[in-house]
C-alpha positions as CSV (number, residue, x, y, z in Angstrom):
1,M,195.8,70.8,199.3
2,D,192.4,69.3,199.9
3,S,192.0,70.7,203.4
4,V,193.2,74.1,202.2
5,W,190.7,74.0,199.4
6,K,187.9,73.1,201.9
7,A,188.9,76.0,204.1
8,Y,188.7,78.3,201.1
9,Q,185.3,76.9,200.2
10,F,184.1,77.8,203.7
11,L,185.4,81.3,203.3
12,R,183.6,81.6,199.9
13,S,180.4,80.5,201.6
14,T,180.5,83.5,203.8
15,Y,180.8,86.1,201.0
16,D,178.2,88.9,200.9
17,Q,176.4,90.2,197.9
18,P,179.3,92.4,196.7
19,G,181.7,89.5,197.0
20,F,183.5,90.2,200.3
21,P,183.9,87.9,203.3
22,K,181.2,88.8,205.8
23,N,182.0,89.6,209.4
24,F,178.5,90.6,210.5
25,G,176.4,87.5,211.3
26,I,179.2,85.0,210.6
27,G,181.5,85.4,213.6
28,H,184.9,84.9,212.0
29,G,186.3,86.4,215.2
30,W,187.6,89.6,213.6
31,V,185.6,92.3,215.5
32,E,183.3,90.9,218.1
33,G,182.3,93.9,220.0
34,G,182.6,97.5,220.8
35,P,182.0,100.8,219.0
36,L,183.3,99.6,215.7
37,L,180.3,97.3,215.1
38,P,178.5,96.5,213.1
39,V,180.7,96.0,210.0
40,E,179.9,93.9,207.0
41,S,183.5,93.2,206.0
42,E,186.9,94.5,207.2
43,F,189.6,95.7,204.9
44,Y,192.2,93.1,206.2
45,Q,189.5,90.4,206.2
46,S,188.8,91.0,202.6
47,G,192.5,91.3,201.8
48,L,193.2,88.0,203.4
49,G,190.4,86.4,201.3
50,A,192.0,87.8,198.1
51,T,195.4,86.7,199.2
52,A,194.1,83.2,199.7
53,L,193.2,83.2,196.0
54,R,196.7,84.0,195.1
55,A,198.2,81.4,197.4
56,L,195.8,78.7,196.2
57,S,196.7,79.7,192.6
58,N,200.4,79.0,193.4
59,L,199.6,75.7,195.1
60,A,197.5,74.6,192.2
61,R,200.4,75.5,189.8
62,V,203.0,73.5,191.7
63,T,200.6,70.5,192.0
64,G,200.1,70.5,188.2
65,K,196.6,71.9,188.1
66,D,197.4,74.7,185.6
67,S,193.8,75.5,184.6
68,V,192.7,75.9,188.2
69,S,195.8,78.0,188.9
70,T,195.0,80.3,186.0
71,E,191.4,80.7,187.1
72,L,192.4,81.5,190.7
73,A,195.0,84.0,189.5
74,Q,192.3,85.8,187.5
75,D,189.9,85.7,190.4
76,F,192.6,87.2,192.6
77,E,193.2,90.1,190.1
78,K,189.4,90.8,190.0
79,Q,189.1,90.6,193.8
80,A,192.1,92.9,194.4
81,R,190.6,95.6,192.1
82,K,187.2,95.2,193.8
83,I,188.8,95.7,197.3
84,N,190.7,98.8,196.1
85,D,187.5,100.3,194.6
86,A,185.4,99.6,197.7
87,F,187.8,100.5,200.5
88,W,190.0,103.3,199.1
89,L,189.2,106.7,200.5
90,A,190.6,109.0,197.8
91,G,190.1,112.2,199.8
92,K,192.0,110.8,202.8
93,Q,194.6,108.9,200.8
94,R,194.1,105.7,202.8
95,Y,191.9,102.6,203.1
96,A,188.8,102.4,205.2
97,F,188.8,100.1,208.2
98,A,185.7,98.3,207.0
99,L,182.5,98.4,205.1
100,G,179.4,98.9,207.2
101,T,176.2,96.9,206.9
102,D,175.0,99.6,204.5
103,G,178.0,99.0,202.2
104,K,179.6,102.3,203.0
105,P,183.3,102.7,204.1
106,I,183.9,103.1,207.9
């Protein structure tokens, strides 16, 4: 679990001000060129970051770290709501591909 935790800590170090994993200026390898740039964070990139919280919560639980598991589960719930709020395009009934460097959905 230590190496998984270190990987998650790296991901957390790349979060932008609103709390999403940054693409722009970090180079995670998500979108590296073309007309879709620049983007601050992609929908699936942010979703994977949130899913990592849920997976780490489960790992913590099975390794007997109940307080860590509870905290990570709560963080997942908050992050999932934040992603839905930021990326959902109500008028189009779908999620945006990404958030631009201006924070607006693309």
